[in-house]
C-alpha positions as CSV (number, residue, x, y, z in Angstrom):
1,M,-57.9,-29.8,65.5
2,N,-55.3,-31.1,63.2
3,L,-57.1,-29.6,60.2
4,K,-57.2,-26.2,61.9
5,N,-53.5,-26.4,62.7
6,S,-52.8,-27.4,59.1
7,L,-54.7,-24.4,57.8
8,K,-53.0,-22.2,60.2
9,H,-49.6,-23.6,59.0
10,I,-50.5,-23.0,55.4
11,S,-51.6,-19.5,56.2
12,H,-48.3,-18.7,57.7
13,K,-46.5,-20.1,54.6
14,T,-48.7,-18.1,52.3
15,I,-48.1,-14.9,54.3
16,A,-44.3,-15.5,54.2
17,L,-44.5,-16.1,50.4
18,F,-46.4,-12.9,49.9
19,I,-43.9,-11.0,52.0
20,I,-40.9,-12.4,50.0
21,T,-42.7,-11.7,46.7
22,A,-43.4,-8.2,47.8
23,F,-39.7,-7.6,48.4
24,L,-38.5,-9.3,45.2
25,L,-41.2,-8.1,42.7
26,P,-39.9,-4.6,42.3
27,S,-36.4,-6.0,41.6
28,F,-37.7,-8.3,38.9
29,S,-39.8,-5.6,37.5
30,L,-36.7,-3.3,37.3
31,I,-34.7,-6.0,35.6
32,I,-37.5,-6.6,33.0
33,M,-37.7,-2.8,32.4
34,V,-34.0,-2.4,31.9
35,T,-33.8,-5.3,29.6
36,A,-36.7,-4.0,27.6
37,E,-35.4,-0.4,27.4
38,E,-31.7,-1.0,27.0
39,Q,-30.8,-2.3,23.5
40,I,-27.5,-4.2,23.3
41,Y,-25.3,-5.3,20.4
42,Q,-24.2,-8.8,19.7
43,N,-20.6,-10.0,19.3
44,I,-20.3,-12.5,16.4
45,T,-17.5,-14.6,15.0
46,I,-16.1,-14.1,11.5
47,D,-17.8,-17.4,10.4
48,T,-21.2,-16.0,11.5
49,A,-20.5,-12.7,9.7
50,N,-19.6,-14.6,6.5
51,Y,-22.8,-16.7,6.8
52,M,-24.9,-13.5,7.1
53,I,-23.2,-11.9,4.1
54,K,-23.5,-14.9,1.9
55,H,-27.2,-15.5,2.7
56,E,-28.7,-12.4,1.1
57,N,-32.1,-14.0,1.1
58,K,-32.2,-14.1,4.9
59,Y,-30.6,-10.7,5.3
60,P,-31.7,-8.7,2.2
61,N,-30.9,-5.3,3.6
62,L,-27.7,-6.2,5.5
63,V,-25.2,-3.3,6.0
64,I,-21.5,-3.8,6.4
65,L,-19.9,-0.9,8.3
66,D,-16.1,-0.3,8.3
67,V,-15.1,2.0,11.1
68,R,-11.4,2.3,10.4
69,T,-9.7,5.3,8.8
70,S,-10.0,6.1,5.1
71,C,-6.3,5.1,4.6
72,E,-6.9,1.7,6.1
73,Y,-10.1,1.3,4.0
74,E,-8.2,2.0,0.8
75,K,-5.7,-0.7,1.5
76,G,-8.4,-3.3,1.9
77,H,-12.0,-3.8,3.1
78,L,-14.9,-6.2,3.0
79,Y,-16.8,-6.1,-0.3
80,N,-19.6,-3.6,-0.3
81,A,-18.6,-2.1,3.1
82,I,-19.6,1.4,4.0
83,L,-16.8,3.6,5.5
84,I,-17.5,5.8,8.5
85,P,-14.5,6.1,10.8
86,H,-15.6,5.4,14.4
87,D,-14.6,8.9,15.6
88,E,-16.9,10.4,13.0
89,L,-19.8,8.1,13.6
90,E,-21.8,10.3,16.0
91,I,-21.7,13.4,13.7
92,R,-22.6,11.2,10.6
93,I,-25.1,9.0,12.3
94,N,-27.9,10.4,10.1
95,E,-26.3,8.7,7.1
96,L,-27.4,5.4,8.6
97,E,-30.9,6.5,9.7
98,E,-32.7,4.3,7.3
99,Y,-31.0,1.2,8.7
100,K,-32.1,1.6,12.3
101,N,-34.0,-1.7,12.2
102,T,-31.7,-3.4,9.7
103,E,-28.9,-5.8,10.5
104,I,-25.6,-3.9,10.7
105,I,-22.3,-5.8,10.8
106,V,-19.5,-3.6,12.3
107,Y,-15.8,-4.2,12.0
108,C,-12.4,-2.6,12.3
109,K,-8.8,-3.8,12.3
110,S,-9.0,-6.2,15.3
111,G,-12.2,-5.4,17.2
112,Y,-11.7,-2.5,19.6
113,R,-13.0,0.4,17.5
114,S,-15.9,-1.7,16.2
115,Q,-16.9,-2.3,19.8
116,L,-17.0,1.5,20.5
117,A,-18.9,2.0,17.3
118,S,-21.4,-0.6,18.2
119,E,-22.1,1.1,21.5
120,I,-22.7,4.4,19.7
121,L,-25.1,2.7,17.3
122,V,-27.1,1.1,20.1
123,E,-27.1,4.5,22.0
124,Y,-28.8,6.1,18.9
125,G,-31.5,3.4,18.7
126,F,-30.1,0.9,16.2
127,T,-31.7,-2.5,17.1
128,K,-29.7,-5.1,15.1
129,V,-26.0,-4.4,15.6
130,Y,-23.4,-7.1,15.2
131,N,-19.7,-6.6,16.2
132,I,-17.2,-8.9,14.4
133,L,-14.7,-10.3,16.9
134,G,-11.1,-10.1,15.7
135,G,-11.9,-7.6,13.0
136,I,-10.6,-7.7,9.4
137,L,-7.3,-9.4,10.5
138,A,-9.3,-12.4,11.7
139,W,-11.3,-12.3,8.5
140,I,-8.2,-12.4,6.4
141,D,-6.7,-15.1,8.6
142,A,-9.7,-17.3,7.8
143,N,-9.0,-16.8,4.1
144,Y,-12.3,-14.9,3.5
145,P,-12.1,-12.5,0.5
146,I,-11.5,-8.8,0.8
147,W,-11.4,-5.9,-1.7
148,T,-7.7,-4.9,-2.0
149,S,-5.2,-3.8,-4.6
150,Y,-2.3,-3.6,-2.2
151,H,-0.3,-6.8,-1.5
152,Y,2.9,-7.9,0.2
153,I,4.6,-10.7,-1.8
154,T,7.5,-12.9,-0.6
155,V,9.5,-15.1,-2.9
156,N,10.7,-18.2,-1.1
157,E,13.1,-20.9,-2.5
158,I,11.9,-24.5,-2.2
159,A,14.5,-26.1,-4.5
160,D,17.6,-25.1,-6.4
161,T,15.6,-23.8,-9.4
162,K,12.1,-23.7,-7.9
163,F,10.4,-21.1,-5.8
164,E,7.0,-20.3,-4.3
165,L,5.1,-17.0,-3.9
166,L,3.3,-16.0,-0.8
167,I,0.8,-13.3,-1.7
168,E,-0.9,-11.5,1.3
169,P,-2.8,-8.3,1.7
170,L,-0.5,-5.4,2.6
171,L,-2.6,-4.3,5.6
172,L,-1.5,-7.5,7.4
173,Y,1.9,-5.8,7.7
174,Y,1.1,-2.1,7.5
175,S,-2.3,-0.6,8.1
176,G,-1.4,3.0,8.7
177,C,-0.7,5.9,6.2
178,L,2.6,6.9,4.8
179,S,2.2,10.6,5.9
180,C,3.4,11.5,9.4
181,N,-0.1,11.8,10.7
182,E,-2.4,10.6,8.0
183,N,-3.5,13.7,6.1
184,Q,-1.3,16.1,8.0
185,E,1.9,17.4,6.4
186,C,5.2,16.5,7.8
187,P,7.2,19.4,9.3
188,S,10.2,20.3,7.2
189,Q,12.7,23.1,7.1
190,S,14.3,22.1,3.8
191,E,13.4,25.6,2.4
192,S,16.1,27.1,4.6
193,I,18.8,25.0,2.9
194,N,20.8,26.6,0.1
195,I,21.5,23.9,-2.5
196,T,23.5,24.5,-5.7
197,S,24.5,22.2,-8.5
198,K,27.2,22.7,-11.1
199,V,28.1,20.6,-14.2
200,L,31.8,20.0,-14.1
201,E,32.1,17.8,-17.1
202,Q,29.6,16.6,-19.8
203,Q,30.1,14.2,-22.7
204,E,27.8,12.1,-24.8
205,D,27.7,9.2,-22.3
206,H,29.2,10.9,-19.2
207,I,28.4,13.7,-16.9
208,T,30.0,15.0,-13.6
209,I,28.0,17.2,-11.3
210,L,29.0,19.1,-8.1
211,N,26.2,19.4,-5.6
212,R,26.8,21.8,-2.7
213,F,24.6,22.6,0.3
214,E,24.9,24.3,3.7
215,L,23.4,22.9,6.9
216,N,23.8,24.6,10.3
217,G,26.7,26.7,9.0
218,T,28.6,23.7,7.6
219,V,29.1,23.4,3.8
220,Y,28.8,19.9,2.3
221,E,30.0,19.0,-1.2
222,F,29.3,15.8,-3.2
223,I,30.4,15.0,-6.7
224,H,28.0,12.8,-8.7
225,T,29.4,11.0,-11.8
226,H,27.1,9.2,-14.2
227,T,28.3,7.1,-17.0
228,I,26.2,5.2,-19.6
229,L,27.6,1.7,-20.0
230,W,25.0,0.4,-22.3
231,S,21.9,1.7,-24.2
232,Y,19.1,0.2,-26.3
233,N,16.4,1.7,-28.5
234,K,13.7,0.1,-30.6
235,F,10.8,1.9,-32.3
236,T,7.7,0.7,-34.2
237,S,4.4,2.3,-35.1
238,T,2.7,1.3,-31.8
239,I,5.5,1.0,-29.3
240,N,8.9,2.5,-28.4
241,K,11.4,0.9,-26.1
242,S,14.5,2.4,-24.6
243,A,16.9,1.1,-22.0
244,Y,20.0,2.4,-20.2
245,F,22.5,0.8,-17.9
246,I,24.4,3.5,-15.9
247,S,27.1,3.6,-13.4
248,T,26.8,6.2,-10.7
249,E,29.6,7.3,-8.3
250,I,29.1,9.7,-5.4
251,T,32.2,11.1,-3.7
252,S,33.1,13.6,-1.1
253,E,36.1,14.3,1.2
254,N,35.2,11.3,3.4
255,Y,32.6,9.4,1.5
256,Y,32.3,7.2,-1.6
257,L,29.4,5.3,-3.0
258,Q,29.0,3.4,-6.3
259,Y,25.9,1.8,-7.7
260,Y,24.3,0.9,-11.0
261,Q,21.0,1.9,-12.5
262,L,19.1,-0.1,-15.1
263,E,16.2,1.9,-16.6
264,Y,13.7,0.5,-19.1
265,L,11.1,2.7,-20.7
266,I,8.2,1.5,-22.9
267,Y,5.9,4.0,-24.7
268,H,2.9,2.2,-26.0
269,N,-0.2,3.7,-27.6
270,N,-2.2,2.5,-24.5
271,Y,0.2,2.9,-21.7
272,K,3.6,4.0,-20.4
273,L,5.8,1.5,-18.5
274,T,8.9,2.5,-16.6
275,I,11.1,-0.1,-14.9
276,Y,13.9,1.3,-12.7
277,T,16.4,-1.0,-10.9
278,R,19.1,0.2,-8.5
279,L,21.9,-2.3,-8.0
280,D,24.5,-1.9,-5.2
281,P,27.6,-4.0,-6.0
282,L,29.4,-6.1,-3.4
283,N,32.3,-6.9,-5.8
284,S,32.9,-7.3,-9.5
285,E,30.7,-10.3,-9.8
286,T,28.0,-9.9,-7.2
287,Y,25.3,-7.3,-6.2
288,N,24.8,-6.9,-2.5
289,S,21.2,-5.6,-3.0
290,S,18.8,-4.3,-5.6
291,F,15.6,-2.3,-5.6
292,T,13.2,-2.3,-8.6
293,N,10.5,0.2,-9.0
294,L,7.9,-0.5,-11.7
295,K,5.4,2.2,-12.7
296,Y,2.6,1.5,-15.1
297,T,0.5,4.5,-16.3
298,P,-2.5,3.8,-18.6
299,V,-4.0,6.1,-21.1
300,N,-7.6,5.6,-19.9
301,E,-8.6,6.6,-16.4
302,K,-9.4,3.8,-14.0
303,A,-11.3,3.7,-10.7
304,I,-8.4,2.4,-8.7
305,T,-4.6,2.0,-8.5
306,S,-2.6,-0.9,-7.2
307,M,0.7,-1.6,-5.5
308,E,2.6,-4.8,-4.9
309,F,5.5,-4.9,-2.5
310,V,7.9,-7.8,-3.3
311,Q,10.6,-9.2,-1.0
312,F,12.9,-12.0,-2.2
313,N,14.0,-14.5,0.5
314,M,16.5,-16.0,-1.9
315,S,19.4,-14.9,-4.0
316,V,18.8,-14.5,-7.7
317,I,20.7,-13.4,-10.8
318,L,19.5,-10.1,-12.4
319,S,17.7,-11.7,-15.3
320,Q,16.1,-14.4,-13.0
321,Q,14.8,-11.6,-10.8
322,Y,12.9,-10.1,-13.8
323,D,11.6,-13.6,-14.8
324,I,10.2,-14.0,-11.3
325,L,8.7,-10.5,-11.3
326,A,7.0,-11.4,-14.6
327,D,5.6,-14.5,-13.0
328,I,4.3,-12.3,-10.1
329,A,2.6,-10.0,-12.6
330,E,0.9,-12.9,-14.2
331,E,-0.2,-14.3,-10.9
332,M,-1.6,-10.9,-9.9
333,A,-3.5,-10.7,-13.2
334,K,-5.2,-14.0,-12.4
335,I,-6.1,-12.8,-8.9
336,Y,-7.6,-9.6,-10.1
337,K,-9.5,-11.4,-12.9
338,K,-11.2,-13.6,-10.3
339,S,-12.0,-10.7,-8.0
340,E,-15.6,-10.1,-6.9
341,G,-15.2,-6.4,-7.6
342,L,-15.7,-5.3,-11.2
343,D,-13.4,-2.3,-10.7
344,I,-10.5,-4.5,-9.5
345,M,-11.0,-6.7,-12.5
346,E,-9.7,-3.7,-14.6
347,L,-6.3,-4.4,-13.2
348,Y,-6.1,-7.8,-15.0
349,Y,-5.3,-6.1,-18.3
350,A,-2.7,-3.8,-16.8
351,Y,-0.8,-6.7,-15.2
352,I,-0.8,-8.6,-18.5
353,D,1.0,-5.6,-20.0
354,I,3.3,-5.4,-17.0
355,K,4.2,-9.1,-17.4
356,E,5.1,-8.7,-21.0
357,G,7.2,-5.6,-20.3
358,I,9.2,-7.3,-17.6
359,A,9.7,-10.4,-19.7
360,S,11.0,-8.4,-22.5
361,L,13.5,-6.7,-20.2
362,S,14.7,-10.1,-18.9
363,E,15.4,-11.2,-22.5
364,L,17.3,-8.0,-23.1
365,V,19.5,-8.6,-20.0
366,K,20.2,-12.2,-21.1
367,E,21.0,-11.2,-24.7
368,Q,22.8,-7.8,-24.3
369,L,23.8,-7.3,-20.7
370,L,25.2,-10.7,-19.9
371,K,28.3,-8.9,-18.6
372,Y,26.3,-7.5,-15.7
373,D,23.9,-10.4,-15.2
374,W,25.3,-11.0,-11.7
375,Q,23.9,-12.7,-8.6
376,I,21.9,-10.5,-6.2
377,L,22.0,-11.3,-2.5
378,E,19.0,-9.3,-1.4
379,S,16.2,-8.0,-3.6
380,F,13.1,-5.9,-3.2
381,A,10.6,-4.5,-5.7
382,V,7.4,-2.4,-6.0
383,L,5.0,-3.0,-8.9
384,A,2.5,-0.1,-9.2
385,D,-0.4,0.6,-11.6
386,I,-0.8,4.3,-10.9
387,Y,-2.5,7.3,-12.3
388,T,-0.4,10.5,-11.8
389,D,-0.7,12.8,-14.8
390,N,-2.8,16.0,-14.8
391,G,-6.4,15.5,-15.8
392,G,-5.9,11.9,-16.8
393,G,-3.5,9.1,-17.5
394,Y,-0.5,9.1,-19.8
395,T,-1.4,10.4,-23.2
396,P,1.1,9.5,-25.9
397,P,1.8,11.8,-28.9
398,P,0.4,10.9,-32.3
399,S,3.6,9.1,-33.2
400,P,5.9,7.3,-30.8
401,P,8.4,9.7,-29.1
402,P,12.0,9.7,-30.1
403,P,14.7,8.6,-27.7
404,P,16.0,11.3,-25.4
405,S,18.6,13.4,-27.1
406,D,20.4,14.0,-23.8
407,P,19.4,11.2,-21.4
408,L,22.0,12.3,-18.8
409,R,20.0,15.6,-18.4
410,C,17.2,13.5,-16.9
411,F,19.6,11.9,-14.4
412,F,21.0,15.3,-13.6
413,C,17.4,16.5,-12.9
414,E,16.6,13.5,-10.7
415,V,19.8,13.7,-8.8
416,G,19.3,17.4,-7.9
417,C,15.7,16.7,-6.9
418,G,16.7,13.6,-5.0
419,V,19.3,15.5,-3.0
420,A,16.8,18.1,-2.1
421,L,14.3,15.5,-0.9
422,L,16.9,13.6,1.0
423,L,18.1,16.7,2.8
424,G,14.6,17.5,3.8
425,C,14.1,14.0,5.3
426,I,17.5,14.3,7.1
427,I,16.5,17.6,8.6
428,A,13.1,16.3,9.6
429,C,14.9,13.5,11.5
430,L,17.3,15.9,13.1
431,F,14.6,18.3,14.4
432,Y,11.8,15.7,14.8
433,P,13.4,12.3,15.7
434,V,10.0,10.7,15.9
435,F,9.9,10.7,12.1
436,C,13.2,8.8,11.6
437,P,11.7,5.3,11.4
438,L,9.2,6.6,8.7
439,C,12.0,8.2,6.7
440,I,14.1,5.1,6.8
441,W,11.2,2.9,5.8
442,I,10.4,5.1,2.8
443,M,14.0,5.4,1.6
444,N,14.6,1.7,1.8
445,Y,11.4,0.2,0.5
446,I,9.6,2.7,-1.7
447,D,12.5,4.6,-3.2
448,V,10.4,7.7,-3.0
449,L,13.3,9.9,-4.1
450,H,13.4,8.3,-7.5
451,V,9.6,8.1,-7.9
452,S,8.9,11.6,-6.9
453,C,11.7,13.1,-8.9
454,S,11.0,11.1,-12.1
455,I,7.4,12.3,-11.9
456,A,8.5,15.9,-11.3
457,C,11.0,15.9,-14.2
458,E,8.3,14.6,-16.5
459,Y,5.7,17.0,-15.3
460,F,7.9,20.1,-15.6
461,K,9.3,18.9,-18.9
462,W,12.9,19.0,-17.5
463,C,13.7,15.9,-19.5
464,P,13.8,16.3,-23.3
């Protein structure tokens, strides 16, 4: 009797178990099917990504996919990364077809766009997708190397005569493009402005120009006076050097501005180097601020260009500023020489030339411009290895060029061009206020007026 009851009890338990199983089995089956059919991507840390990249033997066909914009990519990216912006990924998915079953590491600036891109890849059947958490910003923060030729450099004082350099990728500070909307043109109505210029007085070392323009029915007049205070010329069979220190005054009925310009030109058989410094005086012994724009143009075409933005967090005298910029050029040469990218290593030789050019200018200031070797309270600089000429780099004539027979004509050209560009920017700000921060940033930190106009004057042969 007890055995019979026990069997009956077991039977009831078994029946209950079958009933429960009958209800749950479809659910488990569904979960298994979804898991099997739905591929998912994996989030990984920068340390894991670095391990995968470094161990090529374990991941021989690893793909590194950058899904930022082309402008961001140019400012810096992981070595050997493929660029496909995340908003173009679906229409360009066929470019990755051969990597469907290969490890793909996806990254962007901070992790959001790479997540979206990873979801797209999974949707199209990619089976080994890894999304880097934190993006390239976290990668840089961990001191892992990136391919970049754009840097932001700060000069910090650590003692009375000692300083330290902090060299960081520029994209840590600015990852967008300088155009208003990347590749789109900024709206401008500068063509509706009537600008006229007239030379009021011209001598060998002095020129006075009247610039007049009309805006919204109001006529504005500015008088620009340029005076050469010092000049220098040296010529050899392989190199020509010219320098000018010029005082500029801009006046109108209710406006007065005075500043100095130091321009140093080197024509070498292998390159052209221009160093331009604008100095805004505070008084007769101190400069309130300075901005130095260095442009290096090689003879032979190179794969890349570079740009180093420099901010001094300490006051310096003029010659000391050039000494520090020479040190920066030397340090950048070391960095580029050690780079993992062969194309970036080309910049090593350029920055050796740049260092020598800046050092020679510093010596000139100490020897011949001691009268104007004043303290500068606030300093900025841009060092650029660029490639701007038509069809190739700067090509020197068979023999070194003579010094300009009329150097003030070049300044007249650049002033006229600069006024036109400045007015265009002002009008853009008036009619499109959203562009004001951009215009202010350009005018203060890149000195685009001088750069653009100097290139234009050279290209159109307006300077002798």
